[in-house]
C-alpha positions in Angstrom: -6.0 30.9 14.5 -8.1 29.0 16.9 -9.4 26.8 13.5 -5.7 26.1 12.8 -4.7 24.8 16.4 -7.7 22.3 16.3 -6.1 20.6 13.3 -4.8 17.4 14.6 -0.7 16.6 14.4 -0.2 14.1 11.2 3.0 11.8 11.0 4.2 11.3 7.6 6.2 8.0 7.5 8.5 8.0 4.4 10.4 4.7 3.8 13.8 4.8 1.8 15.8 2.4 0.7 19.1 3.7 -1.4 16.9 6.5 -2.6 19.7 9.0 -2.9 21.5 6.7 -5.7 18.8 4.6 -7.3 15.9 6.9 -7.7 18.4 9.9 -8.7 18.0 11.8 -5.6 14.3 11.9 -5.9 13.7 11.8 -1.9 15.3 15.5 -2.1 11.9 16.6 -3.9 9.7 14.2 -2.2 11.0 15.8 1.4 11.1 19.2 0.0 7.4 18.9 -1.1 6.6 17.5 2.2 8.2 19.9 4.0 6.2 22.5 2.2 3.0 21.4 2.6 0.2 23.7 3.8 -0.7 22.3 6.9 0.2 23.4 10.3 0.7 20.5 12.3 2.6 17.6 10.9 5.9 15.8 11.7 8.0 13.5 9.3 9.5 10.1 10.3 11.9 9.3 7.7 12.9 5.7 8.1 16.3 4.2 6.2 16.4 0.4 5.4 20.1 0.1 6.0 20.7 2.1 2.8 24.2 1.9 1.5 24.3 5.0 -1.0 24.7 7.8 2.5 21.2 8.5 2.5 20.6 9.1 6.0 23.7 11.4 6.3 22.5 12.9 3.5 19.0 13.8 4.7 20.6 15.1 8.1 22.6 17.4 6.3 20.1 19.1 3.8 17.3 18.6 6.1 18.2 17.8 9.9 17.7 21.9 10.9 13.6 21.3 10.6 12.3 20.2 14.1 9.7 18.4 12.4 11.9 15.7 10.9 13.0 12.7 12.7 15.6 10.2 10.9 15.5 6.7 11.7 18.1 4.1 10.4 17.3 0.0 10.8 20.1 -2.2 10.6 18.9 -4.3 7.9 16.6 -4.0 5.0 13.4 -5.2 6.8 11.3 -4.5 3.3 8.2 -2.4 3.2 5.7 -4.0 5.9 8.1 -4.0 8.9 10.1 -0.9 7.6 6.9 1.4 7.8 6.0 -0.5 11.0 9.1 0.2 12.7 8.2 4.0 11.3 4.7 3.8 13.1 6.8 3.4 16.5 8.0 6.8 16.4 4.9 8.5 15.1 3.1 10.5 17.8 0.1 12.2 15.3 -3.3 11.1 15.2 -3.1 10.2 11.4 -0.3 8.0 9.9 0.4 8.8 6.3 2.4 6.3 4.7 4.2 8.0 1.9 6.6 6.5 -0.9 9.9 8.3 -1.1 9.4 8.4 -5.2 6.7 10.9 -4.7 6.3 14.5 -5.0 3.2 16.3 -3.0 0.9 19.4 -4.0 1.1 21.9 -1.0 -2.7 21.2 -0.3 -2.4 17.5 -0.1 -2.3 16.8 3.7 -5.0 19.6 4.6 -7.5 18.2 1.9 -7.0 14.7 3.5 -7.6 15.5 6.9 -10.5 17.7 6.3 -12.3 14.9 4.9 -11.4 12.2 7.5 -12.1 14.6 10.4 -15.6 15.3 9.0 -16.5 11.4 8.9 -15.4 9.3 11.4 -16.3 6.2 9.9 -13.3 6.7 7.4 -10.7 4.6 8.7 -8.1 4.9 5.6 -7.9 7.3 2.6 -6.1 7.3 -0.4 -4.6 10.5 -2.4 -5.2 11.1 -6.0 -1.8 9.3 -7.0 -0.7 10.8 -10.5 2.5 9.9 -12.7 5.4 12.0 -11.9 6.2 11.5 -15.7 2.9 12.5 -17.1 1.2 14.8 -14.4 -2.3 14.3 -16.1 -2.6 10.7 -15.8 -3.6 8.4 -13.0 -1.0 5.7 -11.6 -4.2 4.2 -9.9 -7.1 5.6 -8.1 -7.3 2.5 -5.6 -8.9 -0.7 -6.4 -11.5 -3.1 -6.1 -11.5 -6.9 -4.9 -12.7 -9.6 -7.2 -14.6 -12.8 -6.7 -11.2 -14.5 -7.8 -9.4 -12.9 -4.8 -7.4 -10.5 -7.2 -7.4 -6.9 -6.9 -8.8 -4.6 -9.8 -7.0 -1.5 -10.1 -9.1 1.4 -10.8 -8.2 4.5 -13.2 -4.6 2.6 -14.0 -2.7 4.8 -16.3 -6.0 6.8 -17.5 -5.8 10.4 -18.6 -7.5 12.3 -15.5 -10.7 14.2 -16.8 -12.1 14.7 -13.4 -14.1 11.0 -14.0 -13.0 10.2 -10.1 -13.1 13.8 -8.4 -15.8 12.8 -5.7 -14.9 11.1 -2.6 -15.8 7.3 -3.4 -15.0 4.3 -1.2 -12.4 1.6 -2.5 -11.3 -1.6 -1.2 -7.8 -0.6 -0.9 -5.5 2.5 -0.9 -2.5 2.0 -2.5 0.3 2.3 -0.2 2.5 4.9 -1.9 0.4 7.4 -0.3 -2.2 5.9 2.0 -3.5 7.6 5.2 -5.0 5.8 8.3 -6.1 6.9 11.7 -3.9 5.9 14.7 -6.7 4.8 16.7 -8.0 2.6 13.7 -4.3 1.0 13.3 -4.1 0.2 17.0 -7.7 -1.8 16.4 -6.4 -3.6 13.4 -2.7 -4.0 13.8 0.0 -2.8 11.2 1.2 -4.6 8.4 1.8 -8.0 8.0 5.9 -8.1 9.0 5.9 -11.4 6.8 5.1 -9.4 4.0 8.6 -8.0 2.3 6.7 -6.2 -0.5 3.1 -6.1 -2.5 -0.4 -6.5 -1.4 0.5 -5.3 2.3 -1.6 -2.2 2.0 -4.5 -4.7 1.1 -4.3 -7.0 3.8 -4.3 -3.7 6.2 -7.3 -2.2 4.4 -9.3 -5.3 4.4 -8.8 -5.3 8.1 -10.0 -1.9 8.3 -13.3 -3.1 6.6 -14.0 -6.2 8.8 -13.7 -3.4 11.5 -16.4 -1.6 10.4 -14.8 1.2 9.1 -14.5 2.6 5.2 -11.6 3.0 3.0 -11.9 6.3 0.8 -10.2 7.8 -2.2 -9.8 11.6 -1.5 -9.5 13.5 -5.2 -8.5 16.9 -4.1 -5.3 15.5 -1.9 -2.8 15.3 -5.0 0.7 13.2 -4.7 2.8 12.7 -7.8 4.5 9.3 -8.1 7.3 7.9 -10.0 5.7 4.5 -10.7 8.3 1.8 -10.9 10.9 4.0 -9.6 11.8 2.1 -6.3 12.1 -1.1 -8.3 13.6 0.1 -11.6 17.2 0.0 -10.7 17.0 -3.1 -9.5 18.2 -6.4 -11.9 15.3 -7.8 -13.7 15.5 -11.2 -11.9 15.1 -9.6 -8.9 12.1 -7.7 -10.0 10.6 -10.5 -11.1 11.1 -12.2 -7.4 9.6 -9.1 -5.9 6.9 -9.0 -7.9 6.0 -12.6 -8.5 7.1 -14.4 -5.5 6.1 -12.0 -3.0 2.9 -10.6 -4.8 1.3 -14.1 -5.4 2.7 -15.4 -1.5 1.1 -12.3 -0.2 -2.0 -12.3 -1.7 -2.7 -16.1 -1.2 -1.9 -15.4 2.5 -4.1 -12.4 2.6 -7.1 -14.2 1.2 -6.6 -17.0 3.9 -6.7 -14.8 6.9 -9.4 -12.3 6.0 -11.7 -14.4 4.0 -15.0 -15.9 6.3 -14.9 -19.5 6.4 -17.6 -20.2 3.5 -15.7 -17.9 1.0 -12.1 -19.1 2.2 -13.7 -22.4 0.8 -15.3 -20.9 -2.3 -12.6 -18.4 -3.6 -9.1 -19.7 -2.4 -9.4 -22.8 -4.3 -10.3 -20.8 -7.6 -7.6 -18.3 -6.9 -5.0 -21.4 -6.5 -6.3 -22.8 -10.0 -5.9 -19.7 -11.7 -2.3 -19.2 -10.4 -1.3 -22.8 -11.6 -2.9 -21.5 -15.0 -0.2 -18.8 -14.5 2.4 -21.6 -13.9 1.3 -23.4 -16.9 1.3 -19.9 -19.2 4.9 -19.0 -17.9 5.8 -22.7 -18.8 4.8 -23.1 -22.2 6.3 -19.3 -22.9 9.6 -20.8 -22.0 9.8 -18.8 -18.8 10.4 -21.4 -16.2 11.8 -19.2 -13.3 8.5 -17.3 -13.2 6.5 -20.2 -13.1 8.7 -21.7 -10.4 8.4 -18.0 -8.5 4.7 -18.5 -8.3 5.1 -22.3 -7.3 7.4 -21.5 -4.5 4.8 -18.7 -3.2 1.9 -21.5 -3.3 4.4 -23.7 -1.2 5.1 -20.7 1.1 1.7 -20.6 2.2 1.2 -24.4 2.7 4.5 -24.7 4.8 3.4 -21.4 7.0 -0.1 -22.4 7.2 -0.3 -22.9 11.1 1.1 -19.7 11.3 -1.3 -18.0 9.3 -4.2 -19.7 10.8 -3.4 -18.3 14.1 -3.2 -15.0 12.4 -6.4 -15.7 10.9 -8.0 -16.4 14.2 -7.1 -12.8 15.4 -8.7 -11.5 12.4 -12.0 -13.7 12.5 -12.5 -13.2 16.2 -11.1 -10.2 17.3 -11.3 -8.0 14.5 -13.8 -8.7 12.3 -17.3 -7.1 13.0 -19.0 -6.9 9.7 -19.6 -10.1 7.4 -18.0 -10.6 3.6 -21.1 -9.8 1.9 -21.0 -6.2 3.3 -18.0 -5.5 2.1 -18.4 -7.1 -1.6 -21.3 -5.2 -2.0 -19.7 -1.9 -1.6 -16.4 -2.5 -3.1 -16.3 -5.8 -4.5 -16.4 -6.4 -8.6 -17.3 -9.7 -10.5 -13.7 -9.6 -12.3 -14.6 -12.1 -15.0 -12.1 -14.4 -16.9 -11.7 -11.9 -19.7 -10.3 -9.3 -16.8 -8.1 -12.0 -15.5 -6.8 -12.9 -18.9 -6.0 -9.2 -19.7 -4.2 -9.1 -16.3 -2.0 -11.8 -17.3 -0.8 -10.6 -20.3 -0.6 -7.2 -19.5 1.1 -7.6 -16.1 2.9 -10.4 -16.0 
């Protein structure tokens, strides 16, 4: 019992938008599994992004009797970043877990996470082993690395889990579907960038964690099942492309500008923009002008918002950074050659 009392309080932030309707009420499975976690000290902060399907009232009706649950209802849909930031304001734990509403957790997931992080104060962020909900022996993703072109390289994506990643290992970024961060570290590096509606926000956060001198690791004994694509699967195709292409490219370029050291800023960002222009040309030739337009719009957004981004960059470079780019790239960087980029283009976009 004494050992149980020493375990820190954990705040699990679950962001929701029309999860009852769009996801076939998978939030029922999510909340049930989380509340049944084999861990003695946790709270759940359920943040609703102005759903129109009655999610908040349904959650209160089904789970409101549990004193560990807080239900926060936003006045509008703030997206992933700001929605989760609002959840943090209501979190009181020493650790904050950002968990997607289209997930289901193993009973031991939280205990395994905290055991690893409590044993090593150099760990600032950890990611659970995220497996597909539909194929529970297949990875969603086991973290990612960063390439010399500024693209994230997913590790283990859609691979069968043969135990090949069953060890605590450093990764560049944890996936936001199941990301755990020390509250102390979050206070030091700041929250998600509120300008990032969706995509690449967790990479931006993890990059700042690395720059502050902490590590990001993958914890294989903490298992989370994810209905990959569940959140956007019910969204109209054009809206899906807008979220993926516009926000994805916008946020990735912005992340590079803020977090790279000055030498790498002028070396990597031009390469990245050239490759983005190559993707625009590819879509033009494939007669998909809207997709090309969305990427061009993402580049333009970064140009028109450069002044504000540069202010944020100064905070990162002069108040957060404690280690050079070379330290991070030597640990969690990968070359990511042109053949990888072409494969990424053909299979993702």
